[in-house]
N, C-alpha and C positions, 0 to 999 in steps of 0.2 A: 547360581549367579547373582539373584535377589542377600543371599548372607554378603558373598562378596563388596557389594553394596553399599551396604549397613555396615559393614566394618571401614568402609572406605571412608564413610559418611564420617561415622565415631571420631576416629583418626582427623578427618580435615577440622571437624568441631573441636575435638580437644586439644588441635595448631593452635586451631585462632582462641579458646581459651586462655590457652598457655602463653600467647604473643600479647594477648592483650594485658593480662597479667603480669607479663613481663614491662609491656610500653607502660601500663598504670603506676609501675612501682620504680620505673625510672621517672617518671613523670615526676610520684612523689617525693624522690628522690632528690632528683633539680632542684625541688621546690624547698624541702630541707635545708640545703644546701645552700641555698641565699638567705633562707631564712636565720642560718647560723649564723652565714656571714654577717648578717645584723645585726646580731645579739654579740659579738664578738667587736665588732666599729664601737660597741661600749663601753670596751675597757680602758682606755684612756677617760672619759669618763667617770668611770666607777673610781680611779684611780685618786680623783680630784673630790668627787662625792659621792661613795658606795650610797648612801640609804637615797639620798636627792635625783639620784637614776632611776631607783627602781621605781620611785614613784611619776617622772618626769616622763619613763619609756614603758607606760604600763601598755601601750599597743605592740611594739616591737616584742615585748614579753607573753601578750597572747597571743601571738603568730606561729611562736614555735608552741604553743601547745601547754605555757604556763597559765591557764587560764585565774589562777587565783594566789596570792599571798598574803600571809602576815608574817611581821615580827618582834618581837619585844627582848627588852636587856639594858643595858647600863653603856654609857655611849659618854667616857671622859668625864665620867660622875654623874652625868643627868641618865633618866629614865627616858626609854626611846619605844616608841611603840607605834602599830602603823600598817595597813593592810589596803590589797588591792584585790578587785574581784568580789566575785561570792564569796561567804565566811570559809573556812576551811574546815573541813571533818575532821576533828582529834582521828589522830593515830591510835589503830587499838595496841601495836607496838611502837615502844618509842621509837622512835626517829624513822620509823616508817609505817605503814600500814596501807590499806586499800585506796588507792589513788593519791595519796599524799606521800611527799618526799620531806623528812626534816634534814636541818645539819644545824649545827650550834660550832659558834666560833668562839675563841677563849686568848684573848692579849694581857697584857697589862690593864692599861685602862680600857677598854675593850670589852664585852661580853655579848655575844647576842646571836638569839635561838632564830632559824629564818627556814619558816613551812613553806612549800609549795604545792598546791590542790592541783590536781590530773584528774579532776572526777568527768566523768563521761567518754573516757576515751576508751581507745580499745584496739587493737591489733599492731600493727605496722605505725600510730599514730599514737599508741601510746609509747613503745619503743625509743620514735622520735621524742618525745616528750619528755619520759625519762633521761634521754640523753640530754636534751638542753639543760634540765634540771640540774646534773650535775656538772654543767660546763659551767649553768651560772653559778654555782657554790662554789667553781675552781675561781673564778673570775673574781667572786667578793674574797674569796680564801687571801688571793692576790693581791687584792686591794688592802685589806687591812693588813696584812704580813707589810709590803712597802709603806705605809704609812707607819707604822713602829718602825722600821725598819730607817724612816726618815728621820722620824724625834729621835732613835739614838743616834743619829750620823750629826743629828745637827748636835745634839746634848756634848758629842764628844767634840765635835769642832769650839764649842762653848767655851769648853773647858780647856781646848789647846790655847784658846784667845785668853782664859784666862791667866795662864804662864804668863803670859805676854805684857798683861793688862792689871794687874794683881798691883803691882808696885808703884803704875802710873796713880792706879786707884790707890793709893797710901800716900805718894808724894800729894798731890791734889789734897787729900784732907789733910795731911800735916801742915798745907800751906794753909787752909782755911781755918786749924788751929792756931797758926802763927799770929791771924789775922785776928783772931777772935781775943788769944792775949794780950795783944799790943790796945787794943781798946780799951780791955776789961781795966789793963791797968796806966794809961791816961786819966790821969783826975785832974787836970788844966786844959781849956781851950787852947791853950798854944799846941798841946800834946794829942790833943785830938785832932787837929789841924794837919800836921807833921803825917802822922797815921793815916789822917784822906786821901795823904798827898801820894803817901808811896800804896796805897790801896790802890787811888786810880792809874798810877803807873803798873799797875803789874795785875789788873782784872783783864786787859787783852792777851795777855800772855797766859793766863790760869785758864780763859775762856777758850780759845785757840785748844789747850789741851783738853778740858774738858770735850769742847767738841768731838777731837780726832778718837777722843774716849768712845763717847756716843755713837757715832758713825762705826766704828770695829764690833763695838756689842752688837749693835742692829744687824750685822752683815754677815751672814754666817760663813760666809766665801769669803772673810777676810786672811788676809796671809801678814805678816810682818813685815815690811819691807820688801814685798815679794816684787815688787817692781821700781827700781832705784828713781826717783824723779830728783834731776840736778837743781838744784839752787843756788845761786850765787852766796855765799855767807860771809859775813864779817865777823872771823870768828873769836876776835878780843869783845868786839861789839856781844856778840850771842853770850859770851859768857859772863861776862857782866851783867848782862839782863837776868840769867838765870841766878847769877849769885844774889843778886838784889830782889829776885823773887823766893831763894830759900833764907832770906836774910845769912847771909855767911858773904865776910868779906874776903872781895879777891884781891889780892896784891898780883899786880899783870906783868908781866917783861914780855913784850914781841907781838905782833900785829901779823895777818897774813889774811888775804883774801880767796876765795875757791871754788870753784863749784861740787857741791858734795849732797847726800840726802841731808834733805834738813830733822827729818824726821828724827835719821839715825842719831845725829848729833843731840837731838834732845833728849832721847833717849839716856843715853848717858853721864849730859850734863843734870839731869833731873834725879836720876839715880844715884850720882855720884856725891852732889852737891846737897841732897837731899838726905844722904849719907850722915856727911859732915855737918850737919843743918842738926840732924838728931841727933847723933852721939856725942855730940859736943853740949848741948843741952841736957842731956842723960850725966853728965861729968862735970854740968857747971863751969865749963871752958867756954873763951870768945869764940865764936863759930868762924875759923878762917883758913883760908887754901889759899897754896901759892900757887902760882899758874905760870908756867914759861915754854913760849912759841916758840918752836926752830924750824926752820925750813932747811930741808935738804936737796939734793938731785930731784929725787921722783917723788919724796914725800914731805908731808908737813907732819912734825911731832909734837905735840900738846901735853906738855909733862903735868897733871896736877898730883901737889905735895904739901902731904898732910904728916910732918916730921913727929909733931906733937900730939899725935891723933894715934894712938891705935885702935886696930879693928876686934883687938881678940878672935882672929880669924887667924887660921894658920891659911900661908897664901897661898898655897897649891888647894885649898878649899874658897878661896873667894868667888870665883866664877863656877861654884857649885850651884845647880837650882836649887833655891829653896834655903842654900846658906843663912846663917843667923850667927850674932855675937850673941854673949851675955848679955849686953848692954840692949841691944836691937831685936824684939823676939820677932819682929814681923816681916824678916827676909830681907837681903840687900838688892837685888837686882840686878847684880854683875851681869849674872846669866842673861838675864833678856838682853841690857845693853850689848854684852861682846856679841851675840847672835843677831842683832840687827845692825855693827856696825860690820862683822863681818859678811853680811849679804851685800852690806855698800859697797864692797872693795876695801873696806880697813881693816883695823887690827888693834887690839884693845889687850893690852898689857898690863901687871904690877911685880914690883919688885920692891923691897924694903928699901927704907929710909929711916935711917935714926930709928926711934922707936914705934914709929909710924907705917907709912908707904906710899910709895909715885906710884902712882895709877899713868900711864902711856898709851897716849890713842893716837895711831899714823893712820895718815889721810893721804889717798893719791894724791898728789901734786896736781891736779889740772886748775890751772887758776881762771878766774871767769875773764 
C-alpha cells in the first residue's frame, strides 16, 4: 500500500513538474514572440537608416537577448565603426564562437562586419537569442540589398532620363556658344547693344528650358510627357521664337492656334532648329528654314523644309536613337522629339526634298 502511495506521489510530482515546465516554456515562447515582433517592427526603419537603427533601438535588441554588438567596415567609402553594450569577446573561430555570432556584408560601396554577443545565456534563452541574431542579420542583409537595388534603379532611371535630355542640354549649350560668339565678334557699341537686346529676348526661353531640364534631372520618377498638359499655343509665334533662339531665319507661311503639349512642341523645335543652326554653321551656310502651316479637317500639319541642307543621314535612320551625321557628331535628337510627339497624340515624320529633307509635324486639331 505504501509503495502504491509512493508511486502515486511520484507520478503527481512528475506531472506537476512537466506541467510547470510546459507553462514556463509557453510563457517564454509568448514573451519571445512579442519581442521578436518588436524586432521585426524595426525593418522599415532599418531600410531607411541601418546603422542608426542599431544605435537608437538598443533596448529592443537587448530584450531579445542581443546583449552587445559591434560593427566596423566602410560605408560608401567612409570608415565606420560602433558598438553597443559590453565589449564582444573575439570569436575563436571566424564567424562563430562561444556566445558570439558574426556576419559579413559586402556590396559595391558597402562592406560591414557585425558581431553579436550572447554572453551569459544558457538553454532555451540562448536558442531564442541565436534566433533573434539570425533575424537581425537577415533584416540588415535585406536593408543593404534594398539600398543597393534602389541605387541601381535610380542609376537606370537617370540613364533613361539622360536619353531624352542629352539633346536638350546640347541645344542649350549650343545657345550659350552662339551668345558667346556674338558678343566676342561685336567690336562696336552698336553691335554690343544689338546682341544685348537679342540676349534679353531669348533669355526667358533659355531659362525656361534650363528649369525644365533641372527638374527632370532632380526627379528620378520623371517621364517624358507622361501626362500631356494641354496649352494654348500660337504655332507661328512659337516657331519664330524658337528660330530666334537658335539664330535660324524662319520663312513662315500660315498660322494656327491650338491646344497641345507645349513640352512636345519645344522638343521638336529645339532639336530640329538646333540641327539646322549647327549644320548650317558647319558648312558656312546661312541658317534658314521654310515653315508651312496647313490646317486639315482633323489635324494641323507643320512642314519644316531645308532643301539645301543635307543631313548626310539616310532617311530611314533619321529617327534612330543616337543617329549622327558626319558634320554633327553629337546626335540629332529626332528620336526623342518623335517619342514625345507621339506620346502627346501627334506624328512626326520626314521625306526627301531637293538635296535636303522636309520634316512634317502632324498635331491633332483641337483649337483653343
